[in-house]
A tleap script that builds the chain and sets N, CA, C and O, in Angstrom:
source leaprc.protein.ff14SB
mol = sequence {
  NMET PRO ASP ASN SER ASP CYS LYS ILE ALA
  THR ALA ASP ALA LEU THR LEU LEU LEU TYR
  ASN GLN HIE ALA LEU GLY ALA ALA ILE GLU
  GLU ILE THR LYS TRP LEU SER GLU ASN GLY
  VAL GLY SER VAL ALA ALA SER ALA MET SER
  THR LEU GLU THR LEU ASP ARG ASN ALA GLN
  ALA VAL THR ASP SER ILE THR ARG ILE ARG
  GLN CALA
}
set mol.1.N position { -9.933 31.658 0.042 }
set mol.1.CA position { -8.684 30.494 -0.145 }
set mol.1.C position { -9.561 29.497 -0.761 }
set mol.1.O position { -10.725 29.371 -0.382 }
set mol.2.N position { -9.124 28.878 -1.569 }
set mol.2.CA position { -9.192 27.554 -2.118 }
set mol.2.C position { -10.016 25.976 -2.016 }
set mol.2.O position { -9.468 24.949 -1.614 }
set mol.3.N position { -11.563 26.091 -2.522 }
set mol.3.CA position { -12.079 24.840 -2.628 }
set mol.3.C position { -11.240 23.361 -1.660 }
set mol.3.O position { -10.047 23.122 -1.848 }
set mol.4.N position { -12.082 22.528 -0.687 }
set mol.4.CA position { -11.348 21.433 -0.614 }
set mol.4.C position { -11.078 20.597 -2.267 }
set mol.4.O position { -10.344 19.700 -1.853 }
set mol.5.N position { -11.169 20.386 -3.466 }
set mol.5.CA position { -10.952 20.440 -4.222 }
set mol.5.C position { -9.843 20.236 -4.746 }
set mol.5.O position { -9.164 19.247 -5.022 }
set mol.6.N position { -9.735 21.616 -4.870 }
set mol.6.CA position { -8.640 22.325 -4.855 }
set mol.6.C position { -6.700 21.495 -4.027 }
set mol.6.O position { -5.632 21.250 -4.589 }
set mol.7.N position { -7.211 21.327 -2.377 }
set mol.7.CA position { -6.653 20.980 -1.400 }
set mol.7.C position { -6.305 19.287 -1.956 }
set mol.7.O position { -5.264 18.764 -2.355 }
set mol.8.N position { -7.636 18.788 -1.772 }
set mol.8.CA position { -6.947 17.700 -1.967 }
set mol.8.C position { -6.173 16.990 -2.990 }
set mol.8.O position { -5.444 16.005 -2.870 }
set mol.9.N position { -6.703 18.204 -4.776 }
set mol.9.CA position { -5.920 17.501 -5.314 }
set mol.9.C position { -4.512 18.389 -5.446 }
set mol.9.O position { -4.043 18.076 -6.540 }
set mol.10.N position { -3.858 19.116 -4.963 }
set mol.10.CA position { -2.307 19.878 -4.079 }
set mol.10.C position { -1.990 19.322 -2.747 }
set mol.10.O position { -1.007 19.805 -2.184 }
set mol.11.N position { -2.678 18.356 -2.125 }
set mol.11.CA position { -2.074 17.334 -1.376 }
set mol.11.C position { -1.791 16.053 -1.626 }
set mol.11.O position { -1.102 15.164 -1.125 }
set mol.12.N position { -2.778 16.250 -2.877 }
set mol.12.CA position { -2.052 14.989 -3.869 }
set mol.12.C position { -0.797 14.903 -4.377 }
set mol.12.O position { 0.246 14.257 -4.272 }
set mol.13.N position { -1.279 15.774 -4.950 }
set mol.13.CA position { 0.073 16.318 -6.040 }
set mol.13.C position { 1.443 16.097 -5.305 }
set mol.13.O position { 2.542 15.908 -5.825 }
set mol.14.N position { 1.149 16.160 -4.099 }
set mol.14.CA position { 2.284 16.968 -3.613 }
set mol.14.C position { 2.666 15.155 -2.659 }
set mol.14.O position { 3.790 14.656 -2.596 }
set mol.15.N position { 1.727 14.700 -2.218 }
set mol.15.CA position { 2.164 12.947 -1.923 }
set mol.15.C position { 2.680 12.530 -3.126 }
set mol.15.O position { 3.750 11.926 -3.191 }
set mol.16.N position { 2.069 12.778 -3.999 }
set mol.16.CA position { 3.163 11.863 -5.557 }
set mol.16.C position { 4.426 11.892 -5.678 }
set mol.16.O position { 5.277 11.008 -5.782 }
set mol.17.N position { 4.479 13.598 -5.641 }
set mol.17.CA position { 6.051 13.824 -5.132 }
set mol.17.C position { 6.944 12.809 -4.656 }
set mol.17.O position { 7.680 11.940 -5.124 }
set mol.18.N position { 6.509 13.365 -3.283 }
set mol.18.CA position { 7.280 12.638 -2.138 }
set mol.18.C position { 7.299 11.134 -2.356 }
set mol.18.O position { 8.030 10.409 -1.680 }
set mol.19.N position { 6.430 10.633 -3.377 }
set mol.19.CA position { 6.672 9.372 -3.699 }
set mol.19.C position { 7.968 9.293 -4.467 }
set mol.19.O position { 8.956 8.987 -3.799 }
set mol.20.N position { 8.167 9.564 -6.030 }
set mol.20.CA position { 8.886 9.654 -6.746 }
set mol.20.C position { 9.858 9.394 -6.272 }
set mol.20.O position { 10.836 8.771 -6.685 }
set mol.21.N position { 9.540 10.059 -4.995 }
set mol.21.CA position { 11.281 11.083 -4.527 }
set mol.21.C position { 11.671 9.380 -3.859 }
set mol.21.O position { 12.128 8.653 -4.741 }
set mol.22.N position { 11.577 8.871 -2.811 }
set mol.22.CA position { 10.073 7.961 -1.971 }
set mol.22.C position { 11.554 6.586 -3.225 }
set mol.22.O position { 12.625 6.135 -2.821 }
set mol.23.N position { 10.814 6.351 -4.828 }
set mol.23.CA position { 11.874 5.395 -5.004 }
set mol.23.C position { 13.105 5.812 -5.684 }
set mol.23.O position { 13.938 5.202 -6.354 }
set mol.24.N position { 12.972 7.054 -5.307 }
set mol.24.CA position { 14.470 7.206 -6.537 }
set mol.24.C position { 15.004 7.204 -5.231 }
set mol.24.O position { 16.208 7.015 -5.402 }
set mol.25.N position { 14.804 7.299 -4.140 }
set mol.25.CA position { 15.678 6.397 -2.434 }
set mol.25.C position { 15.617 5.197 -2.379 }
set mol.25.O position { 16.703 5.254 -1.802 }
set mol.26.N position { 15.430 4.254 -2.410 }
set mol.26.CA position { 15.331 2.547 -2.830 }
set mol.26.C position { 16.033 2.363 -3.980 }
set mol.26.O position { 16.618 1.280 -3.983 }
set mol.27.N position { 16.237 3.204 -5.230 }
set mol.27.CA position { 17.395 2.764 -6.201 }
set mol.27.C position { 17.505 3.189 -5.408 }
set mol.27.O position { 16.775 2.724 -4.532 }
set mol.28.N position { 18.637 4.651 -4.846 }
set mol.28.CA position { 19.926 4.730 -5.255 }
set mol.28.C position { 20.158 3.218 -3.533 }
set mol.28.O position { 21.048 2.426 -3.219 }
set mol.29.N position { 19.324 3.444 -3.179 }
set mol.29.CA position { 19.761 1.757 -1.436 }
set mol.29.C position { 19.866 0.785 -3.095 }
set mol.29.O position { 20.969 0.682 -3.630 }
set mol.30.N position { 19.233 0.462 -3.426 }
set mol.30.CA position { 19.660 -0.733 -4.113 }
set mol.30.C position { 21.013 -0.571 -4.458 }
set mol.30.O position { 22.015 -1.034 -3.913 }
set mol.31.N position { 20.918 0.010 -5.249 }
set mol.31.CA position { 22.915 0.222 -5.702 }
set mol.31.C position { 23.983 -0.059 -4.623 }
set mol.31.O position { 24.907 -0.872 -4.630 }
set mol.32.N position { 23.548 0.960 -3.568 }
set mol.32.CA position { 24.858 0.800 -2.293 }
set mol.32.C position { 24.711 -0.598 -2.584 }
set mol.32.O position { 25.515 -1.123 -3.354 }
set mol.33.N position { 23.374 -1.562 -1.832 }
set mol.33.CA position { 23.322 -2.332 -1.601 }
set mol.33.C position { 24.473 -3.658 -2.432 }
set mol.33.O position { 25.290 -4.520 -2.107 }
set mol.34.N position { 23.866 -3.097 -3.600 }
set mol.34.CA position { 24.514 -4.547 -4.502 }
set mol.34.C position { 26.021 -3.529 -4.428 }
set mol.34.O position { 26.429 -3.794 -5.558 }
set mol.35.N position { 26.846 -2.779 -3.978 }
set mol.35.CA position { 27.751 -2.773 -4.693 }
set mol.35.C position { 28.354 -2.715 -3.054 }
set mol.35.O position { 29.531 -2.354 -3.021 }
set mol.36.N position { 27.759 -3.003 -1.735 }
set mol.36.CA position { 28.652 -3.063 -0.870 }
set mol.36.C position { 28.634 -4.876 -0.480 }
set mol.36.O position { 29.033 -5.315 0.599 }
set mol.37.N position { 27.971 -5.923 -1.848 }
set mol.37.CA position { 27.568 -7.313 -1.610 }
set mol.37.C position { 28.609 -7.899 -2.130 }
set mol.37.O position { 29.173 -8.931 -1.767 }
set mol.38.N position { 28.958 -6.831 -3.446 }
set mol.38.CA position { 30.473 -7.109 -3.732 }
set mol.38.C position { 31.739 -6.915 -3.783 }
set mol.38.O position { 32.694 -7.311 -4.450 }
set mol.39.N position { 31.459 -5.962 -2.614 }
set mol.39.CA position { 32.029 -5.719 -1.434 }
set mol.39.C position { 33.001 -6.394 -0.500 }
set mol.39.O position { 34.206 -6.240 -0.305 }
set mol.40.N position { 32.117 -7.166 -0.001 }
set mol.40.CA position { 32.577 -8.165 0.967 }
set mol.40.C position { 31.222 -7.411 1.792 }
set mol.40.O position { 30.225 -7.989 1.360 }
set mol.41.N position { 30.889 -6.571 2.595 }
set mol.41.CA position { 30.141 -6.078 3.223 }
set mol.41.C position { 28.596 -6.162 3.715 }
set mol.41.O position { 27.780 -5.325 4.101 }
set mol.42.N position { 28.572 -8.165 3.434 }
set mol.42.CA position { 27.638 -8.481 3.779 }
set mol.42.C position { 26.637 -8.484 4.867 }
set mol.42.O position { 25.771 -9.357 4.798 }
set mol.43.N position { 26.607 -7.625 5.896 }
set mol.43.CA position { 26.453 -7.676 6.637 }
set mol.43.C position { 25.600 -5.819 7.084 }
set mol.43.O position { 24.706 -5.558 7.888 }
set mol.44.N position { 26.296 -5.010 6.258 }
set mol.44.CA position { 25.483 -4.139 6.558 }
set mol.44.C position { 25.078 -4.402 5.202 }
set mol.44.O position { 23.883 -4.108 5.155 }
set mol.45.N position { 25.534 -4.878 3.876 }
set mol.45.CA position { 23.712 -4.686 2.784 }
set mol.45.C position { 22.741 -5.682 4.110 }
set mol.45.O position { 21.781 -4.923 4.234 }
set mol.46.N position { 22.607 -6.250 4.586 }
set mol.46.CA position { 21.606 -6.867 4.592 }
set mol.46.C position { 20.442 -5.819 5.030 }
set mol.46.O position { 19.325 -5.526 4.603 }
set mol.47.N position { 21.465 -5.311 6.341 }
set mol.47.CA position { 21.111 -3.712 7.153 }
set mol.47.C position { 20.189 -3.183 5.838 }
set mol.47.O position { 18.960 -3.183 5.891 }
set mol.48.N position { 21.294 -2.525 4.110 }
set mol.48.CA position { 20.303 -1.849 3.285 }
set mol.48.C position { 19.413 -2.277 2.366 }
set mol.48.O position { 19.010 -1.847 1.285 }
set mol.49.N position { 19.075 -3.750 3.416 }
set mol.49.CA position { 17.765 -4.791 2.177 }
set mol.49.C position { 16.764 -4.504 2.881 }
set mol.49.O position { 15.689 -4.239 2.343 }
set mol.50.N position { 16.972 -4.500 4.659 }
set mol.50.CA position { 15.967 -4.222 5.867 }
set mol.50.C position { 15.201 -2.778 4.896 }
set mol.50.O position { 14.109 -2.958 4.357 }
set mol.51.N position { 15.475 -2.261 4.852 }
set mol.51.CA position { 15.682 -0.096 5.137 }
set mol.51.C position { 14.752 -0.282 3.408 }
set mol.51.O position { 13.720 0.355 3.198 }
set mol.52.N position { 15.262 -1.086 2.521 }
set mol.52.CA position { 14.410 -1.137 1.297 }
set mol.52.C position { 13.030 -2.197 0.925 }
set mol.52.O position { 12.313 -2.471 -0.038 }
set mol.53.N position { 13.196 -2.567 2.354 }
set mol.53.CA position { 11.548 -3.479 2.200 }
set mol.53.C position { 10.698 -2.181 2.891 }
set mol.53.O position { 9.641 -1.834 2.364 }
set mol.54.N position { 11.329 -1.314 4.384 }
set mol.54.CA position { 10.741 -1.010 4.136 }
set mol.54.C position { 10.083 0.471 3.672 }
set mol.54.O position { 8.946 0.933 3.770 }
set mol.55.N position { 11.404 1.015 3.091 }
set mol.55.CA position { 10.345 1.465 1.705 }
set mol.55.C position { 9.477 1.348 0.997 }
set mol.55.O position { 9.072 2.348 0.404 }
set mol.56.N position { 8.742 -0.169 0.750 }
set mol.56.CA position { 8.589 -0.317 -0.302 }
set mol.56.C position { 6.831 -0.695 0.444 }
set mol.56.O position { 5.776 -0.860 -0.169 }
set mol.57.N position { 7.127 -0.736 2.146 }
set mol.57.CA position { 5.390 -0.779 2.436 }
set mol.57.C position { 5.369 0.180 2.631 }
set mol.57.O position { 4.289 0.688 2.330 }
set mol.58.N position { 6.169 0.927 3.092 }
set mol.58.CA position { 5.673 2.485 3.426 }
set mol.58.C position { 4.715 3.545 1.558 }
set mol.58.O position { 3.662 4.180 1.497 }
set mol.59.N position { 5.961 3.164 0.237 }
set mol.59.CA position { 5.422 3.678 -0.796 }
set mol.59.C position { 4.143 2.814 -1.074 }
set mol.59.O position { 3.205 3.193 -1.776 }
set mol.60.N position { 4.220 1.660 -0.464 }
set mol.60.CA position { 2.752 1.008 -0.875 }
set mol.60.C position { 2.043 1.693 0.260 }
set mol.60.O position { 1.190 1.915 -0.599 }
set mol.61.N position { 1.610 2.190 1.243 }
set mol.61.CA position { -0.143 2.951 1.965 }
set mol.61.C position { 0.350 4.586 1.461 }
set mol.61.O position { -0.605 5.336 1.258 }
set mol.62.N position { 1.702 5.171 1.252 }
set mol.62.CA position { 1.811 6.122 0.607 }
set mol.62.C position { 0.644 6.367 -1.029 }
set mol.62.O position { -0.048 7.235 -1.560 }
set mol.63.N position { 1.131 4.762 -1.259 }
set mol.63.CA position { 0.586 5.029 -2.737 }
set mol.63.C position { -1.556 4.909 -2.736 }
set mol.63.O position { -2.478 5.555 -3.235 }
set mol.64.N position { -1.419 3.801 -1.937 }
set mol.64.CA position { -3.155 3.713 -0.966 }
set mol.64.C position { -4.102 4.914 -0.790 }
set mol.64.O position { -5.318 4.899 -0.983 }
set mol.65.N position { -3.088 6.318 -0.256 }
set mol.65.CA position { -3.242 7.170 0.121 }
set mol.65.C position { -3.526 8.015 -0.735 }
set mol.65.O position { -4.631 8.546 -0.615 }
set mol.66.N position { -2.775 8.375 -1.718 }
set mol.66.CA position { -2.975 9.662 -2.815 }
set mol.66.C position { -4.072 9.027 -3.711 }
set mol.66.O position { -4.765 9.763 -4.413 }
set mol.67.N position { -4.273 7.490 -3.707 }
set mol.67.CA position { -5.712 6.893 -4.377 }
set mol.67.C position { -6.754 7.784 -4.166 }
set mol.67.O position { -7.308 8.724 -4.736 }
set mol.68.N position { -6.847 6.827 -2.631 }
set mol.68.CA position { -7.872 7.375 -2.117 }
set mol.68.C position { -8.579 9.477 -2.134 }
set mol.68.O position { -9.581 10.171 -2.304 }
set mol.69.N position { -7.457 9.515 -1.894 }
set mol.69.CA position { -7.100 10.840 -2.273 }
set mol.69.C position { -7.953 12.089 -3.191 }
set mol.69.O position { -8.592 13.105 -2.920 }
set mol.70.N position { -7.525 11.317 -4.465 }
set mol.70.CA position { -7.835 10.905 -6.407 }
set mol.70.C position { -8.939 10.691 -6.089 }
set mol.70.O position { -9.565 11.663 -6.509 }
set mol.71.N position { -10.049 9.604 -5.290 }
set mol.71.CA position { -10.932 9.506 -5.315 }
set mol.71.C position { -12.118 9.835 -4.849 }
set mol.71.O position { -13.220 9.384 -5.164 }
set mol.72.N position { -11.800 10.749 -3.983 }
set mol.72.CA position { -12.547 11.656 -2.764 }
set mol.72.C position { -12.860 13.051 -3.080 }
set mol.72.O position { -13.403 13.767 -2.239 }
savepdb mol mol.pdb
quit
């Protein structure tokens, strides 16, 4: 059975990969939002912007958690 340090490293590494995925999704949503705005679908673009704000808030929380796990 791996020791606690190995588990913390594995957890932090997995969270880091999920954070990278979250950033990639955010970038994709941003591109879609830009296209929607340019093509006259402002209400949908506004909803997408709200989603981006949520992704940003959650990304910071995940980043903070990764930092705490790596420092423990």
